[in-house]
C-alpha positions in Angstrom: 0.0 0.0 0.0 3.0 2.3 0.6 6.6 1.9 -0.4 9.3 1.6 2.2 11.3 4.9 2.1 12.5 7.2 -0.6 16.3 6.8 -0.9 16.7 10.6 -0.5 14.5 11.2 2.6 13.5 9.3 5.8 9.8 10.1 5.3 7.5 7.5 3.7 6.0 8.4 0.4 2.4 9.5 0.2 -0.2 6.8 -0.6 -1.2 6.7 -4.3 -3.0 4.6 -6.9 0.3 3.4 -8.2 1.2 2.2 -4.7 -2.2 0.5 -4.4 -1.4 -1.3 -7.7 2.1 -2.3 -6.7 0.9 -3.6 -3.3 -2.0 -5.7 -4.7 0.1 -7.2 -7.5 1.8 -9.3 -4.8 0.2 -8.4 -1.5 2.2 -8.6 1.8 0.1 -7.6 4.8 3.3 -6.7 6.7 3.6 -3.6 4.5 0.1 -2.4 5.3 0.5 -0.5 8.6 3.0 2.0 7.2 0.4 3.2 4.8 -2.2 3.9 7.5 -3.0 6.6 10.0 -3.2 5.5 13.6 -7.0 6.1 13.6 -7.7 4.4 10.3 -11.3 3.3 9.9 -12.2 0.5 7.4 -15.8 -0.2 6.2 -15.6 -3.7 4.7 -18.4 -5.1 2.6 -20.4 -7.6 4.6 -19.3 -6.5 8.0 -21.9 -5.0 10.4 -19.4 -2.7 12.0 -16.3 -0.9 10.7 -12.8 -1.8 11.9 -10.7 0.8 13.6 -7.0 1.1 14.1 -4.0 -0.3 12.2 -4.1 -3.7 13.7 -7.7 -4.5 13.0 -7.5 -3.0 9.4 -4.3 -5.0 8.7 -6.0 -8.2 10.0 -8.7 -7.9 7.4 -6.2 -7.7 4.6 -4.2 -10.5 6.1 -7.3 -12.7 6.3 -8.0 -12.1 2.6 -4.4 -12.8 1.5 -4.3 -16.0 3.7 -7.7 -17.1 2.5 -6.9 -16.8 -1.2 -3.2 -17.7 -1.7 -1.9 -16.2 -5.0 -4.7 -13.7 -5.1 -4.0 -10.3 -6.6 -5.9 -7.2 -7.7 -5.7 -5.0 -10.7 -6.9 -1.4 -10.7 -9.0 -0.9 -13.8 -10.3 2.6 -13.2 -9.7 5.3 -10.7 -10.7 8.9 -10.0 -9.7 11.4 -7.4 -11.5 14.3 -5.7 -9.5 16.2 -3.1 -8.6 13.7 -0.3 -10.7 11.0 -1.9 -9.6 8.4 -4.4 -12.0 5.9 -6.0 -10.5 2.7 -7.4 -12.5 0.0 -9.3 -10.5 -3.2 -9.0 -10.7 -6.8 -10.3 -9.6 -9.6 -8.0 -7.9 -12.6 -9.6 -8.0 -15.6 -7.4 -8.6 -19.3 -7.0 -11.4 -20.5 -4.7 -13.0 -23.8 -4.0 -14.6 -23.8 -7.4 -11.4 -22.9 -9.3 -10.1 -19.7 -10.7 -12.4 -16.6 -10.7 -12.5 -12.9 -11.1 -14.4 -10.6 -8.8 -14.8 -6.8 -8.9 -15.3 -4.1 -6.3 -14.5 -0.5 -5.5 -12.4 1.1 -2.8 -13.1 4.7 -1.7 -9.9 5.8 0.0 -9.7 9.0 2.1 -6.1 10.1 2.8 -4.7 12.5 5.4 -1.1 13.7 5.4 -0.3 11.1 2.7 -1.7 8.1 4.7 -4.9 6.2 4.4 -7.3 7.5 7.1 -10.5 5.8 5.9 -11.4 3.1 3.3 -14.8 1.9 2.2 -14.6 -1.4 0.4 -17.7 -2.0 -1.7 -18.4 -5.4 -3.3 -21.0 -8.1 -3.4 -20.5 -10.6 -0.6 -23.0 -13.1 -2.1 -21.2 -13.0 -5.5 -17.9 -13.5 -3.8 -19.3 -16.6 -1.9 -20.7 -18.0 -5.1 -17.4 -17.6 -7.0 -15.0 -18.4 -4.2 -17.0 -21.1 -2.4 -16.6 -19.3 1.0 -17.5 -16.1 2.8 -15.3 -12.9 2.5 -12.5 -13.6 4.9 -12.8 -10.3 6.8 -16.5 -10.9 7.8 -15.6 -13.1 10.8 -12.7 -11.0 12.2 -13.5 -9.5 15.6 
């Protein structure tokens, strides 16, 4: 979600669509916290309540990556409006029924170059039909 550090400065680079694309081409949950504000709020499709804080947000991504080994996303469209970025993505994964593609949208709000809020919009029933299981983040406390 965010690159390590610029070779010329000690400060992390600001979050961007390009970083989103690089992260999701080969996702590593260990990289997620450095892209987030301390008070990040994530609204994940299918969850009754949002998740708050770096640890809970990262756990949702880790559950997705662990639940679908080899999964990756491609950003197919995006638009920005001030601190908001909208990204339509396509997930490529293999589930219990074999390979599948699944689409959704992230609405990312940044603050000081970090992700402060994310709303992940997708169809949980379609995911279950394609993957053969629930979205992994639904059951995280």
